[in-house]
Every structure is written in structure tokens, then in C-alpha cells.
C-alpha positions as a Markdown table, in Angstrom:
| # | Residue | x | y | z |
|---|---|---|---|---|
| 1 | Met | 12.1 | 8.3 | 2.5 |
| 2 | Val | 10.7 | 6.5 | -0.5 |
| 3 | Glu | 12.5 | 7.5 | -3.8 |
| 4 | Asn | 10.0 | 9.3 | -6.0 |
| 5 | Lys | 11.0 | 10.6 | -9.4 |
| 6 | Asn | 8.1 | 13.0 | -9.3 |
| 7 | Tyr | 9.2 | 14.5 | -6.0 |
| 8 | Asp | 9.0 | 18.3 | -6.2 |
| 9 | Gly | 9.4 | 19.3 | -2.6 |
| 10 | Thr | 5.6 | 19.5 | -2.0 |
| 11 | Val | 4.9 | 15.8 | -1.9 |
| 12 | Pro | 3.9 | 14.3 | 1.4 |
| 13 | Asp | 6.0 | 11.4 | 2.7 |
| 14 | Ile | 3.7 | 9.1 | 4.5 |
| 15 | Ser | 5.1 | 6.3 | 6.7 |
| 16 | Ile | 3.0 | 4.1 | 8.9 |
| 17 | Glu | 3.8 | 0.9 | 10.7 |
| 18 | Thr | 2.3 | -1.9 | 12.8 |
| 19 | Ile | 3.6 | -4.9 | 14.7 |
| 20 | Ile | 1.9 | -8.1 | 13.6 |
| 21 | Glu | 2.0 | -11.0 | 16.1 |
| 22 | Ala | 3.1 | -13.5 | 13.4 |
| 23 | Ser | 6.3 | -14.8 | 11.9 |
| 24 | Leu | 7.9 | -12.9 | 9.0 |
| 25 | Glu | 7.0 | -15.9 | 6.7 |
| 26 | Glu | 3.3 | -15.6 | 7.6 |
| 27 | Val | 3.2 | -11.9 | 7.0 |
| 28 | Trp | 5.1 | -12.2 | 3.7 |
| 29 | Glu | 2.7 | -15.0 | 2.6 |
| 30 | Ser | -0.2 | -12.6 | 3.0 |
| 31 | Val | 1.4 | -9.5 | 1.3 |
| 32 | Glu | 3.2 | -11.3 | -1.6 |
| 33 | Asp | -0.3 | -12.2 | -3.0 |
| 34 | Ile | -1.0 | -8.9 | -4.6 |
| 35 | Gln | -4.5 | -9.9 | -5.7 |
| 36 | Ser | -5.5 | -10.5 | -2.0 |
| 37 | His | -4.7 | -6.9 | -1.1 |
| 38 | Val | -8.3 | -6.0 | -1.8 |
| 39 | Asn | -9.2 | -8.2 | 1.2 |
| 40 | Trp | -7.4 | -5.8 | 3.7 |
| 41 | Met | -7.1 | -2.5 | 1.9 |
| 42 | Asp | -10.4 | -0.6 | 2.3 |
| 43 | Asp | -9.5 | 1.8 | -0.5 |
| 44 | Ala | -8.6 | -1.0 | -3.1 |
| 45 | Val | -11.8 | -2.0 | -4.9 |
| 46 | Ser | -10.3 | -4.4 | -7.4 |
| 47 | Ile | -6.9 | -5.4 | -8.9 |
| 48 | His | -6.5 | -6.4 | -12.6 |
| 49 | Phe | -3.1 | -7.6 | -13.8 |
| 50 | Ile | -1.7 | -6.5 | -17.1 |
| 51 | Gly | 0.0 | -9.6 | -18.6 |
| 52 | Ser | 0.6 | -12.9 | -16.9 |
| 53 | Arg | 3.0 | -11.8 | -14.1 |
| 54 | Gln | 1.4 | -11.5 | -10.7 |
| 55 | Gln | 4.5 | -11.3 | -8.6 |
| 56 | Gly | 8.0 | -9.8 | -8.8 |
| 57 | Val | 9.6 | -6.8 | -10.4 |
| 58 | Val | 7.9 | -5.6 | -13.6 |
| 59 | Thr | 4.5 | -6.9 | -12.5 |
| 60 | Ile | 2.0 | -4.3 | -13.7 |
| 61 | Phe | -1.6 | -4.0 | -12.6 |
| 62 | Asp | -4.5 | -1.6 | -12.4 |
| 63 | Cys | -5.9 | -1.0 | -9.0 |
| 64 | Glu | -9.4 | 0.5 | -8.8 |
| 65 | Thr | -9.2 | 2.8 | -5.8 |
| 66 | Lys | -12.0 | 4.6 | -3.9 |
| 67 | Ile | -11.6 | 7.1 | -1.0 |
| 68 | Gly | -14.8 | 9.0 | -0.2 |
| 69 | Pro | -16.2 | 10.5 | -3.4 |
| 70 | Phe | -12.9 | 10.0 | -5.3 |
| 71 | Lys | -12.7 | 6.9 | -7.5 |
| 72 | Leu | -9.8 | 6.3 | -9.9 |
| 73 | Thr | -7.8 | 3.5 | -11.5 |
| 74 | Asp | -4.1 | 3.6 | -10.5 |
| 75 | Arg | -1.7 | 1.9 | -12.8 |
| 76 | Met | 1.0 | 0.3 | -10.7 |
| 77 | Glu | 4.3 | -1.4 | -11.4 |
| 78 | Ile | 6.3 | -3.4 | -9.0 |
| 79 | Thr | 9.8 | -1.9 | -9.0 |
| 80 | Asp | 11.4 | -3.7 | -6.0 |
| 81 | Trp | 10.8 | -7.2 | -4.8 |
| 82 | Val | 13.0 | -8.8 | -2.1 |
| 83 | Glu | 11.5 | -12.0 | -0.8 |
| 84 | Arg | 10.4 | -11.8 | 2.8 |
| 85 | Glu | 11.5 | -8.1 | 3.0 |
| 86 | Thr | 10.3 | -5.5 | 0.5 |
| 87 | Ile | 7.7 | -4.8 | -2.2 |
| 88 | Gly | 8.1 | -1.4 | -3.9 |
| 89 | Val | 5.7 | 0.1 | -6.5 |
| 90 | Ser | 5.4 | 3.1 | -8.8 |
| 91 | His | 2.1 | 4.8 | -9.2 |
| 92 | Lys | 1.4 | 6.0 | -12.8 |
| 93 | Gly | -2.0 | 7.7 | -13.2 |
| 94 | Leu | -3.9 | 10.7 | -11.9 |
| 95 | Val | -2.0 | 10.2 | -8.6 |
| 96 | Ser | 1.7 | 9.4 | -9.3 |
| 97 | Gly | 4.6 | 8.5 | -7.1 |
| 98 | Ser | 6.1 | 5.5 | -5.3 |
| 99 | Gly | 5.5 | 3.3 | -2.3 |
| 100 | Arg | 7.0 | 0.5 | -0.4 |
| 101 | Phe | 6.1 | -2.2 | 2.1 |
| 102 | Thr | 8.9 | -3.4 | 4.3 |
| 103 | Leu | 8.9 | -6.3 | 6.7 |
| 104 | Leu | 11.3 | -6.6 | 9.6 |
| 105 | Gln | 11.4 | -9.7 | 11.9 |
| 106 | Leu | 11.4 | -8.6 | 15.5 |
| 107 | Ser | 11.2 | -12.1 | 16.9 |
| 108 | Pro | 10.2 | -15.5 | 15.6 |
| 109 | Thr | 6.5 | -14.5 | 16.2 |
| 110 | Arg | 6.6 | -10.7 | 15.7 |
| 111 | Thr | 7.0 | -8.8 | 12.5 |
| 112 | Met | 7.1 | -5.0 | 11.9 |
| 113 | Phe | 5.2 | -4.0 | 8.8 |
| 114 | Thr | 6.1 | -0.5 | 7.4 |
| 115 | Trp | 4.2 | 1.2 | 4.6 |
| 116 | Glu | 5.8 | 4.3 | 3.0 |
| 117 | Glu | 4.4 | 6.4 | 0.2 |
| 118 | Ser | 5.4 | 9.6 | -1.7 |
| 119 | Leu | 2.6 | 10.8 | -3.9 |
| 120 | Val | 1.7 | 13.7 | -6.3 |
| 121 | Phe | -1.9 | 14.6 | -6.5 |
| 122 | Pro | -3.6 | 16.1 | -9.6 |
| 123 | Phe | -4.7 | 19.7 | -9.6 |
| 124 | Trp | -8.4 | 18.8 | -9.3 |
| 125 | Met | -7.7 | 16.9 | -6.0 |
| 126 | Gly | -5.9 | 19.9 | -4.6 |
| 127 | Gly | -2.5 | 19.4 | -6.2 |
| 128 | Pro | 0.3 | 20.7 | -4.1 |
| 129 | Phe | -1.9 | 23.1 | -2.2 |
| 130 | Arg | -3.9 | 20.4 | -0.3 |
| 131 | Asn | -1.3 | 17.7 | 0.0 |
| 132 | Pro | -1.3 | 18.1 | 3.9 |
| 133 | Ile | -5.0 | 17.3 | 3.9 |
| 134 | Gly | -4.5 | 14.4 | 1.4 |
| 135 | Lys | -1.7 | 13.1 | 3.6 |
| 136 | Lys | -4.0 | 13.1 | 6.7 |
| 137 | Ile | -6.8 | 11.3 | 4.9 |
| 138 | Leu | -4.4 | 8.7 | 3.4 |
| 139 | Glu | -2.7 | 8.1 | 6.8 |
| 140 | Phe | -6.2 | 7.5 | 8.3 |
| 141 | Val | -7.2 | 5.0 | 5.5 |
| 142 | Trp | -3.9 | 3.2 | 5.5 |
| 143 | Lys | -3.8 | 2.9 | 9.3 |
| 144 | Gln | -7.1 | 1.2 | 9.0 |
| 145 | Asn | -5.7 | -1.0 | 6.2 |
| 146 | Leu | -2.8 | -2.1 | 8.5 |
| 147 | Lys | -5.3 | -2.8 | 11.3 |
| 148 | Asn | -7.2 | -5.0 | 8.8 |
| 149 | Leu | -4.1 | -6.8 | 7.7 |
| 150 | Lys | -3.0 | -7.4 | 11.3 |
| 151 | Gly | -6.5 | -8.8 | 12.1 |
| 152 | Leu | -6.5 | -11.0 | 9.0 |
| 153 | Ile | -3.1 | -12.5 | 9.8 |
| 154 | Glu | -3.6 | -12.8 | 13.6 |
| 155 | Gly | -7.1 | -14.3 | 13.1 |
| 156 | Asp | -9.2 | -11.5 | 14.4 |
| 157 | Asn | -12.6 | -12.0 | 12.7 |
| 158 | Ser | -14.1 | -8.8 | 14.3 |
| 159 | Ser | -12.7 | -6.5 | 11.7 |
| 160 | Pro | -15.5 | -5.4 | 9.3 |
| 161 | Ser | -13.2 | -5.4 | 6.3 |
| 162 | Leu | -12.5 | -9.1 | 6.6 |
| 163 | Ser | -16.0 | -10.4 | 5.9 |
């Protein structure tokens, strides 16, 4: 479970994973470049850094996010950064909570990528009453995002998000 200071018992814990046929170094090289996340995250429209830091703990950025009719800007701060292993973030905005990417080398050419999130939705997005629905929607979007990342790293040019 991802640590979430906003956790109140109604927050959905989302955890998805994929195996990428590439070395841990190749996968890390793709995900450590925060700006490039818009290339594989369908819900991330743009990323704007606050200050000069673009990597590591205390990097702060605004991520313009769009899922269906919902569009918002999510202020994020990197709270955990372990080279070739983990990137953790806190979400501070209408949707709050925390998330983490974790990489695990399975073999020299296979890497497990895990994405975990614990989020609190605002009342107008259903708040605690519709979190199970929000969880299903986010799982669907993030599974597609991991498919996009996998395709980007493995060189699959057929993914529509990679153009």
C-alpha cells in the first residue's frame, strides 16, 4: 500500500503492473525523464516544472490532466527518488494523495513496472461515495498508459499514443 497522509478508509488503493521486455536501465531512462511522461500517459496533457529542478526529491510540477470531461491541474511533488528503483509523488490539488512507480529487474532484459496510487477525490467528482467507480476508470486509463510505456520502450510503433 502507498502511504497516504489523506487516507481515511474510503480511498481506493490502485496497483497495476506490467512486464517490459527491456533492461532495468532502459526502463529507468524512460521514466526518470518526468517531462516525457506526457508521451505515454494518455491522461497527462502537459507538465510544467515549478523551479529549476526536474528530477529527484522536492521536484515540484503542475500536471494538466484530462480524463473524459474532467480536466484539472494536479500539483505534484516528488517525495521519493531511488535511482533505478522508485519514484514517489504526492498529489496536492482537487485530487490529493500519493503514488509510486517501482521497477524490479526480473532478468537482464525483463523489468517489472508497478504503479501504485492512493487518491482522495473532491466531492463534486463523487468524493468517497464514488471512489469505486473512480478506481475502475483510473485503472483502465493507467493500464493503457503502461501499455503505451511498454510499447514505447520495446519499440512498438503501433500504439496510437506514441505518434
